[in-house]
KEKE-3310 file (N, C-alpha, C; in steps of 0.2 Angstrom, whole numbers, plus 5000, padded with zeros to 4 digits):
npx = (5061:5047:5042:5032:5034:5047:5045:5037:5046:5055:5048:5045:5058:5062:5052:5055:5068:5065:5057:5067:5077:5069:5067:5056:5039:5031:5018:5017:5026:5020:5008:5012:5019:5008:5000:5009:5010:4997:4996:5005:5000:5001:4993:4975:4962:4953:4960:4970:4962:4956:4962:4959:4946:4947:4944:4953:4962:4953:4949:4962:4964:4953:4955:4966:4961:4952:4961:4969:4959:4957:4970:4969:4962:4959:4961:4972:4984:4982:4983:4996:5003:4999:5005:5019:5020:5017:5028:5039:5044:5052:5056:5059:5053:5040:5039:5041:5029:5020:5024:5021:5008:5004:5009:5000:4987:4988:4985:4972:4966:4967:4974:4989:4991:4980:4981:4993:4988:4980:4989:4999:4995:4996:5009:5015:5011:5018:5031:5031:5028:5039:5050:5057:5063:5052:5054:5063:5057:5045:5045:5051:5040:5030:5036:5035:5020:5018:5026:5022:5009:4995:5001:4999:4987:4974:4959:4964:4974:4965:4957:4966:4970:4958:4957:4969:4966:4955:4962:4970:4960:4954:4964:4965:4972:4975:4971:4971:4973:4979:4976:4986:4998:5004:5009:5018:5027:5031:5034:5047:5050:5041:5047:5060:5058:5052:5061:5071:5065:5065:5078:5088:5082:5078:5091:5095:5087:5083:5087:5079:5065:5064:5056:5051:5041:5027:5019:5018:5008:5005:5006:4996:4985:4985:4982:4969:4959:4948:4931:4922:4911:4914:4927:4924:4916:4925:4934:4924:4921:4933:4935:4924:4925:4937:4933:4923:4931:4939:4929:4924:4920:4911:4901:4897:4903:4913:4924)
npy = (4821:4822:4817:4826:4838:4841:4843:4855:4864:4865:4870:4882:4888:4889:4898:4909:4912:4915:4927:4935:4935:4940:4937:4933:4938:4943:4939:4928:4919:4918:4912:4900:4894:4892:4883:4872:4869:4864:4854:4845:4841:4848:4858:4861:4862:4871:4879:4884:4892:4901:4913:4922:4926:4933:4945:4955:4955:4958:4971:4978:4977:4984:4997:5001:5004:5014:5024:5026:5032:5043:5049:5055:5066:5084:5089:5082:5088:5101:5100:5096:5107:5116:5111:5112:5125:5129:5123:5130:5127:5116:5099:5089:5093:5093:5079:5074:5078:5070:5057:5059:5060:5047:5039:5044:5040:5026:5023:5025:5017:5000:4993:4993:4992:4998:5011:5015:5015:5026:5037:5036:5041:5054:5056:5052:5062:5073:5069:5069:5083:5089:5084:5074:5057:5044:5031:5031:5035:5028:5015:5017:5025:5014:5006:5014:5015:5001:4999:5009:5006:5006:5011:5024:5029:5027:5022:5010:5005:5003:4994:4983:4981:4977:4964:4957:4957:4948:4937:4934:4931:4920:4910:4909:4919:4933:4950:4965:4973:4989:5003:5012:5005:5001:5013:5016:5006:5006:5019:5023:5016:5022:5035:5032:5025:5034:5044:5037:5034:5047:5052:5041:5030:5034:5035:5022:5016:5013:5024:5024:5015:4997:4990:4999:5014:5016:5027:5043:5049:5063:5064:5056:5063:5074:5069:5064:5072:5075:5078:5092:5087:5073:5074:5080:5070:5059:5064:5065:5052:5046:5052:5049:5035:5034:5039:5030:5019:5023:5024:5012:5002:5009:5011:4998:4990:4981:4967)
npz = (5037:5027:5010:5004:5011:5007:4993:4994:5000:4989:4979:4985:4986:4973:4968:4975:4971:4957:4959:4964:4953:4943:4929:4922:4921:4937:4940:4932:4938:4951:4947:4941:4952:4961:4954:4953:4966:4968:4959:4964:4975:4987:4991:4992:4979:4984:4992:4983:4975:4984:4987:4976:4979:4990:5003:5005:4994:4983:4988:4987:4973:4968:4974:4968:4955:4958:4963:4951:4943:4950:4949:4937:4938:4940:4953:4958:4952:4957:4971:4971:4966:4976:4987:4984:4983:4996:5003:4998:4986:4988:4985:4993:5006:5002:4999:5011:5017:5011:5016:5029:5028:5023:5034:5044:5038:5038:5051:5052:5042:5040:5030:5023:5009:5003:5008:5002:4989:4989:4992:4983:4969:4971:4975:4963:4954:4960:4958:4944:4941:4946:4940:4946:4950:4950:4954:4964:4975:4977:4983:4996:5001:5001:5011:5023:5023:5027:5039:5048:5052:5063:5074:5081:5093:5086:5076:5069:5078:5089:5085:5083:5096:5102:5096:5100:5113:5113:5109:5120:5130:5124:5125:5139:5146:5157:5158:5147:5131:5128:5117:5118:5121:5109:5104:5114:5113:5100:5094:5091:5080:5070:5069:5065:5053:5044:5043:5037:5025:5020:5019:5017:5010:4996:4990:4989:4980:4962:4949:4937:4932:4933:4923:4909:4909:4899:4897:4904:4918:4916:4902:4898:4903:4895:4883:4885:4891:4905:4906:4913:4922:4923:4929:4942:4947:4948:4958:4968:4970:4974:4987:4994:4994:5002:5014:5018:5019:5030:5040:5041:5051:5059:5049:5048:5038:5039:5035)
capx = (5057:5043:5042:5028:5037:5053:5042:5035:5052:5059:5044:5046:5065:5062:5048:5059:5073:5062:5055:5073:5080:5065:5067:5049:5034:5030:5012:5018:5029:5015:5003:5016:5020:5002:4999:5014:5008:4991:4998:5009:4996:5003:4987:4969:4959:4950:4966:4973:4958:4953:4965:4955:4940:4949:4942:4959:4964:4948:4950:4968:4963:4948:4958:4971:4957:4950:4967:4970:4954:4958:4976:4968:4957:4962:4963:4979:4988:4981:4986:5003:5005:4998:5010:5025:5020:5018:5035:5044:5047:5056:5053:5060:5048:5034:5039:5040:5022:5016:5026:5017:5001:5004:5009:4993:4981:4988:4982:4964:4964:4971:4977:4994:4991:4975:4984:4998:4984:4978:4994:5004:4994:4998:5017:5017:5010:5023:5037:5031:5028:5046:5055:5061:5062:5047:5057:5067:5052:5039:5047:5051:5033:5027:5039:5031:5014:5018:5029:5018:5002:4993:5006:4996:4981:4968:4955:4968:4977:4960:4954:4971:4970:4952:4959:4974:4963:4951:4966:4972:4955:4953:4969:4965:4977:4971:4973:4969:4978:4977:4979:4992:5003:5007:5012:5023:5032:5033:5035:5053:5049:5038:5052:5066:5056:5050:5068:5075:5062:5066:5085:5092:5079:5078:5097:5097:5083:5086:5085:5074:5061:5066:5051:5049:5034:5026:5016:5017:5001:5004:5005:4990:4980:4985:4978:4963:4957:4942:4926:4921:4907:4918:4932:4921:4914:4931:4936:4919:4921:4939:4935:4919:4928:4942:4929:4920:4936:4941:4924:4920:4918:4905:4896:4896:4906:4919:4923)
capy = (4826:4818:4819:4832:4844:4842:4846:4862:4868:4866:4875:4889:4891:4891:4904:4915:4914:4918:4934:4939:4936:4944:4936:4932:4943:4941:4936:4921:4916:4917:4907:4893:4892:4890:4877:4867:4867:4860:4848:4840:4839:4852:4862:4858:4867:4877:4883:4887:4897:4905:4920:4926:4929:4935:4952:4960:4955:4962:4978:4981:4978:4990:5003:5004:5006:5021:5028:5027:5037:5050:5052:5059:5072:5090:5090:5080:5093:5107:5098:5095:5114:5119:5108:5114:5132:5129:5121:5135:5123:5110:5093:5085:5094:5090:5072:5073:5079:5064:5052:5060:5058:5040:5037:5045:5036:5019:5022:5025:5012:4994:4990:4997:4993:5003:5018:5016:5016:5032:5042:5035:5045:5061:5056:5052:5069:5077:5068:5071:5090:5092:5081:5069:5050:5040:5024:5032:5037:5024:5010:5020:5026:5008:5004:5019:5012:4995:4999:5013:5004:5004:5014:5029:5027:5028:5016:5004:5002:5001:4987:4978:4980:4972:4958:4954:4955:4942:4931:4932:4928:4913:4906:4909:4924:4939:4957:4968:4977:4996:5006:5016:5001:5001:5019:5016:5001:5006:5025:5024:5013:5027:5040:5030:5023:5040:5047:5032:5035:5053:5053:5036:5025:5035:5034:5015:5014:5014:5031:5022:5008:4991:4990:5006:5016:5018:5034:5046:5052:5069:5063:5053:5068:5079:5066:5062:5077:5074:5083:5095:5083:5067:5076:5081:5063:5056:5067:5063:5044:5044:5054:5045:5028:5035:5041:5024:5014:5025:5023:5005:4999:5013:5010:4991:4987:4976:4960)
capz = (5033:5022:5003:5003:5014:5003:4987:4996:5000:4983:4975:4988:4984:4966:4967:4978:4966:4951:4961:4965:4947:4939:4922:4920:4925:4943:4940:4929:4943:4956:4945:4940:4959:4964:4950:4955:4973:4968:4955:4968:4981:4993:4993:4988:4974:4987:4995:4978:4972:4989:4987:4971:4982:4997:5003:5004:4987:4980:4990:4984:4966:4967:4976:4963:4950:4960:4963:4944:4941:4954:4947:4931:4940:4941:4960:4960:4950:4961:4977:4970:4966:4982:4992:4982:4985:5004:5005:4995:4980:4990:4984:4999:5011:4999:4999:5018:5019:5009:5020:5035:5027:5023:5041:5047:5036:5040:5058:5051:5037:5042:5025:5020:5002:5002:5010:4996:4983:4990:4992:4977:4964:4973:4974:4956:4951:4963:4954:4937:4940:4948:4936:4950:4948:4953:4956:4970:4981:4978:4987:5003:5003:5003:5018:5028:5024:5031:5045:5053:5053:5069:5080:5084:5096:5082:5074:5068:5085:5094:5082:5085:5104:5104:5093:5104:5120:5112:5108:5127:5133:5121:5128:5146:5149:5160:5156:5141:5127:5127:5111:5120:5121:5103:5103:5119:5111:5093:5091:5088:5073:5065:5068:5061:5046:5041:5042:5032:5019:5018:5019:5015:5005:4989:4988:4987:4974:4955:4946:4932:4934:4929:4917:4907:4909:4892:4896:4911:4919:4913:4895:4897:4904:4889:4877:4887:4897:4907:4905:4920:4926:4925:4934:4948:4949:4950:4964:4973:4971:4978:4994:4997:4995:5007:5020:5019:5022:5037:5045:5039:5057:5061:5044:5047:5032:5040:5031)
cpx = (5054:5044:5038:5031:5043:5050:5040:5041:5055:5055:5045:5053:5065:5058:5052:5064:5070:5060:5062:5076:5076:5065:5061:5044:5032:5023:5012:5021:5024:5010:5006:5017:5013:4999:5003:5012:5002:4992:5001:5006:4997:4997:4981:4967:4956:4955:4969:4969:4955:4956:4961:4949:4941:4947:4948:4962:4959:4948:4956:4967:4958:4951:4963:4967:4954:4955:4969:4966:4956:4965:4975:4964:4962:4965:4970:4984:4988:4984:4993:5006:5005:5003:5017:5026:5021:5025:5041:5047:5052:5053:5054:5055:5042:5033:5038:5033:5018:5018:5022:5010:5000:5004:5003:4988:4982:4986:4974:4962:4969:4975:4982:4994:4985:4977:4989:4994:4981:4983:4998:5002:4996:5006:5019:5017:5016:5030:5037:5031:5035:5051:5060:5059:5056:5050:5061:5063:5047:5040:5047:5044:5029:5030:5035:5024:5013:5020:5025:5011:5000:4997:5002:4989:4974:4964:4959:4971:4971:4957:4959:4971:4964:4954:4963:4971:4959:4956:4968:4966:4953:4958:4970:4970:4973:4975:4970:4974:4975:4980:4986:4999:5007:5011:5018:5029:5035:5034:5042:5054:5047:5043:5057:5064:5055:5057:5072:5072:5063:5073:5089:5089:5079:5085:5099:5092:5085:5083:5079:5071:5064:5062:5050:5042:5032:5023:5015:5010:5000:5003:4998:4984:4980:4982:4971:4960:4950:4937:4925:4917:4911:4924:4929:4919:4920:4934:4931:4920:4927:4938:4929:4921:4933:4938:4926:4925:4938:4936:4920:4917:4911:4899:4894:4898:4912:4918:4922)
cpy = (4822:4821:4826:4838:4846:4846:4854:4867:4870:4871:4882:4892:4893:4897:4910:4917:4917:4925:4938:4940:4941:4943:4935:4937:4939:4937:4929:4917:4913:4911:4900:4890:4889:4883:4871:4864:4862:4854:4842:4838:4843:4856:4859:4864:4873:4882:4887:4893:4902:4912:4925:4929:4932:4943:4957:4960:4959:4970:4981:4982:4984:4997:5006:5007:5013:5026:5030:5032:5044:5053:5057:5065:5078:5092:5088:5085:5099:5106:5098:5102:5117:5117:5111:5122:5133:5127:5125:5131:5118:5104:5088:5086:5092:5083:5070:5073:5073:5058:5053:5058:5051:5037:5038:5041:5029:5018:5023:5019:5006:4991:4994:4998:4998:5010:5020:5018:5023:5038:5041:5040:5052:5062:5056:5058:5074:5076:5070:5079:5093:5089:5076:5062:5047:5034:5025:5033:5032:5018:5012:5022:5020:5006:5008:5016:5006:4996:5004:5012:5002:5006:5019:5026:5029:5022:5010:5001:5000:4995:4982:4976:4975:4965:4954:4953:4949:4936:4929:4929:4921:4908:4906:4914:4930:4945:4959:4972:4984:4999:5010:5012:5001:5007:5019:5012:5003:5014:5027:5021:5018:5032:5038:5028:5029:5044:5043:5034:5042:5054:5048:5031:5027:5035:5027:5012:5016:5021:5029:5016:5003:4989:4997:5007:5019:5025:5037:5048:5058:5069:5061:5058:5073:5076:5065:5066:5075:5080:5086:5090:5076:5069:5077:5074:5059:5058:5065:5056:5043:5046:5050:5038:5029:5035:5034:5019:5016:5023:5017:5002:5002:5012:5002:4988:4983:4970:4955)
cpz = (5027:5015:5002:5005:5009:4996:4988:4996:4994:4979:4978:4986:4977:4964:4970:4973:4960:4953:4961:4958:4942:4932:4919:4924:4932:4944:4937:4935:4949:4954:4944:4947:4962:4960:4952:4962:4973:4964:4959:4974:4987:4995:4989:4983:4978:4990:4989:4975:4977:4989:4982:4974:4989:4997:5002:4997:4982:4982:4987:4977:4964:4969:4971:4957:4952:4960:4956:4941:4944:4951:4940:4932:4941:4948:4962:4958:4955:4968:4977:4970:4972:4987:4990:4984:4993:5006:5002:4989:4982:4989:4990:5005:5009:5000:5007:5020:5017:5013:5027:5034:5026:5030:5045:5045:5037:5047:5058:5047:5039:5037:5022:5012:4999:5003:5004:4990:4983:4989:4986:4971:4965:4973:4967:4953:4954:4959:4947:4936:4942:4944:4940:4948:4953:4957:4963:4976:4982:4983:4995:5005:5005:5010:5024:5029:5028:5038:5050:5054:5060:5075:5084:5087:5093:5080:5073:5074:5089:5091:5084:5092:5105:5101:5098:5111:5119:5112:5115:5130:5131:5124:5135:5150:5152:5157:5149:5138:5127:5121:5112:5120:5115:5102:5108:5116:5104:5090:5088:5081:5068:5064:5063:5054:5042:5039:5037:5025:5016:5015:5015:5009:4998:4986:4986:4982:4967:4953:4941:4934:4930:4923:4915:4907:4903:4892:4903:4912:4916:4905:4893:4898:4898:4883:4879:4892:4898:4907:4913:4925:4928:4930:4941:4951:4951:4957:4970:4975:4975:4985:4997:4999:5001:5014:5022:5022:5029:5042:5044:5045:5059:5056:5043:5041:5033:5037:5037)
residu = (MET:ASN:THR:GLN:LEU:MET:ILE:CYS:LEU:VAL:ILE:PHE:ILE:ALA:THR:LEU:ALA:SER:PHE:ILE:LEU:ASN:LYS:ILE:PRO:MET:TRP:VAL:THR:ALA:MET:VAL:SER:MET:THR:ALA:LEU:TYR:ALA:THR:GLY:CYS:ILE:SER:SER:GLY:ASP:ALA:LEU:SER:GLY:PHE:SER:ASN:VAL:ASN:THR:ILE:LEU:MET:ALA:THR:MET:PHE:VAL:VAL:ALA:ALA:GLY:PHE:GLN:ARG:THR:SER:LEU:VAL:ASP:SER:MET:CYS:LYS:GLY:LEU:MET:LYS:LEU:THR:GLY:GLY:SER:PHE:ARG:MET:ALA:TYR:LEU:GLY:TYR:LEU:LEU:LEU:ALA:ALA:LEU:LEU:THR:ASN:PHE:ILE:ALA:SER:PRO:MET:VAL:VAL:TYR:ALA:ILE:VAL:SER:PRO:LEU:LEU:VAL:ALA:LEU:CYS:ASP:SER:THR:GLY:ASN:SER:ARG:SER:ARG:VAL:MET:PHE:PRO:MET:MET:VAL:VAL:CYS:VAL:ALA:CYS:CYS:GLY:ILE:LEU:PRO:LEU:PRO:THR:ALA:ILE:GLN:GLN:ALA:GLY:GLN:PHE:THR:GLY:PHE:MET:GLU:THR:TYR:GLY:PHE:GLU:GLY:ALA:PHE:ASN:PRO:MET:TYR:PHE:LEU:ALA:GLY:ARG:TRP:PRO:VAL:MET:VAL:VAL:VAL:ILE:LEU:TRP:ALA:LEU:LEU:ILE:GLY:PRO:LYS:SER:CYS:PRO:GLU:ASN:PRO:ILE:LEU:PRO:ILE:LYS:MET:THR:SER:ARG:GLU:GLN:LYS:ALA:LYS:GLU:LYS:LEU:SER:PRO:PHE:VAL:ASP:LYS:MET:GLY:ILE:ALA:ILE:PHE:PHE:VAL:THR:MET:ILE:ALA:LEU:ILE:PHE:SER:ALA:GLN:LEU:LYS:MET:GLU:SER)
# end
């Protein structure tokens, strides 16, 4: 084992330990780790900075901004109230509805983080209006977004099937992937993960967040109510963005 590899392993272990202990902000850990890898010659300057211009990084950051704006619109509360009325006031059934929505969207949009940014404002509003803990449901929702991506024979699976078929052709293998293969092989994963997120996951998550939330979305809305025009624009921007992401291939907007 050469010296460079040993240095990389030490930095990796120290970074992992810092993330687990959570004694300093995670972004500080990430930046220190990147700087250490560059200073020790483990990565080049291009590799160290390439992540900041990565399409997925920019997409996730901008989607959280769009989601934050959407969370302040009147539609979020209206959807929350409508769902609670539809489920007879049952938080668990309403929560299941959002889990199913997340599982469906991950089969239209290939990025789990983008789907999470879309669904999380709705789930936050549901928790705030019913007095339930955000901390118990946000992580299970994220697991559903990640685990259920590309299972159903919808755009994400079709795209993945094309990519895998291209890999096989590149390496000289015969045959082609069919989007139905993902459903046939992984449908139990979708069922188990959704049931886990509904019944077991919230019980293993903390009642209160590790870092306190200074202001809830409802308190912020009360202090800074949007004008009717801005409210409508926030709703329109959110849905136009979501439709553009779903049909990005047809609109020739793929990275």
